[in-house]
C-alpha positions in Angstrom: -0.7 11.0 29.8 -0.7 7.3 28.9 -4.5 7.1 29.2 -4.8 10.0 26.7 -2.5 8.3 24.2 -4.4 5.0 24.6 -7.7 6.7 24.1 -6.4 8.5 21.0 -5.2 5.1 19.6 -8.6 3.6 20.3 -10.3 6.4 18.4 -7.9 5.9 15.5 -8.5 2.1 15.6 -12.2 2.6 15.5 -11.8 4.8 12.4 -9.6 2.2 10.8 -12.2 -0.4 11.4 -14.7 1.7 9.4 -12.2 1.9 6.5 -11.7 -1.8 6.7 -15.4 -2.4 6.6 -15.6 -0.2 3.5 -12.9 -2.3 1.9 -14.9 -5.5 2.6 -18.0 -3.9 1.0 -15.9 -3.0 -2.1 -14.5 -6.5 -2.3 -18.0 -8.0 -2.0 -19.2 -5.8 -4.9 -16.3 -7.0 -7.0 -17.2 -10.6 -6.3 -20.8 -10.0 -7.2 -19.6 -8.5 -10.5 -17.4 -11.6 -11.2 -20.3 -14.0 -10.8 -21.7 -15.3 -14.0 -24.9 -16.6 -12.4 -24.7 -20.1 -13.8 -24.8 -21.7 -10.3 -21.1 -22.4 -10.2 -20.1 -19.3 -8.2 -19.6 -20.9 -4.8 -15.9 -20.6 -5.2 -16.3 -16.8 -5.1 -17.7 -17.0 -1.6 -14.8 -19.1 -0.4 -12.3 -16.7 -2.0 -14.0 -13.7 -0.4 -13.9 -15.3 3.0 -10.2 -16.2 2.5 -9.4 -12.6 1.4 -11.0 -11.2 4.5 -9.1 -13.5 6.8 -5.8 -13.0 5.0 -5.9 -9.2 4.7 -8.1 -8.1 7.6 -7.0 -10.6 10.2 -3.5 -9.3 10.8 -4.7 -5.7 11.2 -7.5 -6.6 13.6 -5.3 -8.9 15.6 -2.6 -6.3 15.9 -5.0 -3.6 17.1 -6.5 -6.1 19.6 -3.1 -7.1 20.9 -2.1 -3.5 21.4 -5.4 -2.8 23.2 -6.6 -0.4 20.6 -9.7 -2.6 20.1 -11.5 -4.4 22.8 -13.1 -7.9 22.6 -16.5 -6.5 21.7 -15.2 -4.4 18.8 -13.2 -7.3 17.4 -16.3 -9.6 17.7 -18.5 -7.0 16.0 -16.0 -6.5 13.2 -15.8 -10.2 12.5 -19.6 -10.6 12.7 -19.8 -7.8 10.1 -17.3 -9.4 7.8 -18.9 -12.9 7.9 -22.3 -11.3 7.6 -21.0 -10.0 4.3 -19.8 -13.5 3.3 -23.3 -14.8 4.1 -24.9 -12.0 2.1 -22.6 -12.8 -0.9 -23.6 -16.4 -0.7 -27.2 -15.5 -0.6 -26.8 -13.1 -3.6 -25.0 -15.7 -5.7 -27.5 -18.4 -4.9 -30.5 -16.5 -6.2 
């Protein structure tokens, strides 16, 4: 019975990760909208990265500590997030 509950929790956690990814994409779009394109928008990249860590970090760490997410899922999620930070940096520097 415990295995079934853990598997259900893992499925829910994977679905939650997808919602969190969607939030990150929404945030990135809002940062792109805030940019004025004058070459002084680097602070937006830093704020975006801080927002991800501040708001996503606790959720992901909790799900990892409770074994709802494994190491690979956590690593993939953070790679996605910081890939979005790199993408924002690239978008703002063009």
